[in-house]
C-alpha positions in Angstrom: -6.2 -15.1 13.1 -6.3 -12.0 15.6 -6.1 -14.3 18.6 -3.2 -16.4 17.1 -1.3 -13.4 16.1 -1.8 -11.8 19.5 -0.3 -15.1 21.2 2.6 -15.0 18.7 3.4 -11.4 19.4 3.3 -12.1 23.2 5.7 -14.9 22.7 8.0 -13.0 20.5 8.1 -10.0 22.8 9.1 -12.4 25.7 11.8 -14.2 23.7 13.2 -11.9 21.2 15.2 -8.8 21.4 13.3 -5.5 20.8 14.8 -4.8 17.4 14.2 -8.2 15.9 12.6 -8.2 12.5 10.2 -11.0 13.5 8.7 -8.9 16.2 8.1 -6.0 13.7 6.5 -8.7 11.4 4.2 -9.7 14.2 3.3 -6.0 14.9 2.6 -5.3 11.3 0.4 -8.6 10.9 -1.7 -7.7 13.7 -1.9 -4.1 12.6 -3.2 -5.2 9.1 -5.9 -7.3 10.6 -7.1 -4.4 12.8 -7.1 -2.2 9.7 -9.1 -4.8 7.8 -11.7 -4.9 10.4 -11.8 -1.1 10.7 -10.2 -0.7 14.2 -7.8 2.2 13.2 -7.1 2.8 16.9 -5.5 -0.4 17.5 -4.1 -0.7 13.7 -2.1 2.6 13.8 0.2 1.9 17.1 1.0 -1.7 16.0 2.1 -0.4 12.3 4.0 2.3 14.0 5.8 0.0 16.4 6.6 -2.2 13.4 8.2 0.6 11.5 10.0 1.8 14.8 11.3 -1.8 15.4 12.8 -1.9 11.8 14.3 1.4 11.9 16.5 0.2 14.7 17.5 -2.7 12.6 20.2 -2.0 9.8 19.3 -5.2 7.9 15.7 -4.6 7.5 15.4 -0.8 7.4 15.7 -0.2 3.5 13.9 -3.6 2.6 10.7 -4.0 0.6 9.1 -5.3 3.7 9.6 -1.8 5.3 8.2 -0.3 2.2 5.0 -2.5 2.6 4.6 -1.5 6.2 4.8 2.0 5.4 2.2 1.4 2.6 -0.1 -0.1 5.4 0.6 3.0 7.6 -0.5 5.2 4.5 -3.8 3.1 4.2 -4.4 3.7 8.0 -3.9 7.4 7.5 -6.0 7.4 4.4 -8.8 5.4 6.1 -8.8 8.1 8.9 -9.0 10.9 6.3 -5.4 12.1 7.0 -4.5 12.5 3.5 -1.4 14.5 3.9 0.1 11.9 6.3 -1.1 9.2 3.9 0.7 10.9 1.0 4.0 11.1 3.0 3.8 7.4 3.8 3.0 6.3 0.5 5.8 8.4 -1.1 8.3 6.9 1.2 7.1 3.5 0.7 7.4 3.9 -3.0 11.0 5.2 -2.4 12.1 2.3 -0.3 10.5 -0.3 -2.5 12.1 1.1 -5.7 15.5 1.3 -4.1 15.2 -2.3 -2.7 13.6 -4.1 -5.4 14.1 -1.9 -8.5 11.9 0.6 -10.3 10.4 -2.3 -12.4 9.3 -4.5 -9.6 5.6 -5.2 -9.5 5.6 -4.3 -5.8 6.2 -0.7 -6.7 2.7 -0.7 -8.5 0.9 -0.8 -5.1 2.2 2.3 -3.2 2.3 4.1 -6.6 -1.5 3.6 -7.2 -2.2 4.4 -3.5 -0.2 7.6 -3.9 -2.2 8.5 -7.0 -5.4 7.9 -5.0 -4.5 10.1 -2.2 -3.2 12.8 -4.5 -6.5 12.8 -6.2 -8.2 13.0 -2.9 -6.2 16.0 -2.0 -7.6 17.7 -5.2 -4.5 16.9 -7.2 -5.8 14.6 -10.0 -3.4 16.1 -12.6 -0.5 15.1 -10.3 -2.1 11.7 -9.6 -2.4 10.8 -13.4 1.2 9.9 -14.1 1.3 7.7 -10.9 -1.8 5.9 -12.1 -0.5 5.4 -15.6 2.9 4.1 -14.6 1.2 1.6 -12.0 -1.1 0.4 -14.8 1.8 0.0 -17.2 4.0 -1.9 -14.6 1.1 -4.2 -13.6 0.5 -5.0 -17.1 4.4 -5.8 -17.9 4.8 -7.9 -14.9 1.7 -9.6 -13.5 -0.4 -9.3 -16.8 -3.6 -8.1 -17.8 -5.5 -11.1 -15.9 -4.2 -10.1 -12.6 -6.7 -8.5 -10.0 -4.0 -5.7 -9.4 -4.5 -4.8 -13.2 -8.2 -4.3 -12.7 -7.5 -2.1 -9.7 -4.8 -0.2 -11.7 -7.5 0.5 -14.5 -10.1 1.4 -11.9 -7.8 4.0 -10.2 -6.8 5.4 -13.4 -10.5 5.6 -14.4 -11.4 7.5 -11.3 -8.6 10.1 -11.8 -9.8 10.6 -15.4 -13.2 11.3 -14.1 -11.7 13.8 -11.7 -10.2 15.4 -14.8 -13.5 15.5 -16.7 -12.4 12.7 -19.2 -15.5 10.4 -18.7 -15.2 8.7 -22.1 -11.6 7.6 -21.4 -12.6 6.6 -17.8 -15.8 4.4 -19.0 -13.5 2.3 -21.3 -11.1 1.6 -18.5 -14.0 0.8 -16.1 -15.4 -1.7 -18.6 -11.9 -3.3 -19.0 -11.6 -3.3 -15.2 -15.0 -5.0 -14.8 -13.8 -7.6 -17.3 -10.7 -8.3 -15.3 -12.7 -8.6 -12.2 -15.4 -10.9 -13.7 -12.7 -13.2 -15.2 -10.8 -13.5 -11.7 
């Protein structure tokens, strides 16, 4: 996939204007692959280029696609231990996706959960708790209790409850998450 995306990016750079959304999509897709392989040095500039490209394009700037790319940048910062930068990226991602898709969109749950995780990593579990609760409720209402993202939401909420020394509640959520994962 990496080689094919690199070829596609080269072609797009040769044939598309610098603010074309398809160019941004290629930057983001390749950045995502590098993040998955742990190559943050290559993932970050590609994701930043995707965002810079769409910020020049009126039609894409406020789309949920831009929100997803900001979420990816937040994950890259989080992987690098840059928690405050991750928090800012997740918060902006959440704001854009809520504005473009609506507060009840299931896509809102992903940056919402990530924002909660990074707040917990910053030592602010009480602030993280409502983000995790809202993500769990949103996934349950939209994707349902069999969806893998529901297991993720339960797991994240459980981890925040552990940080708040509420182990009994966390254990019940972990057991339920394990059931979701096993069924999936």
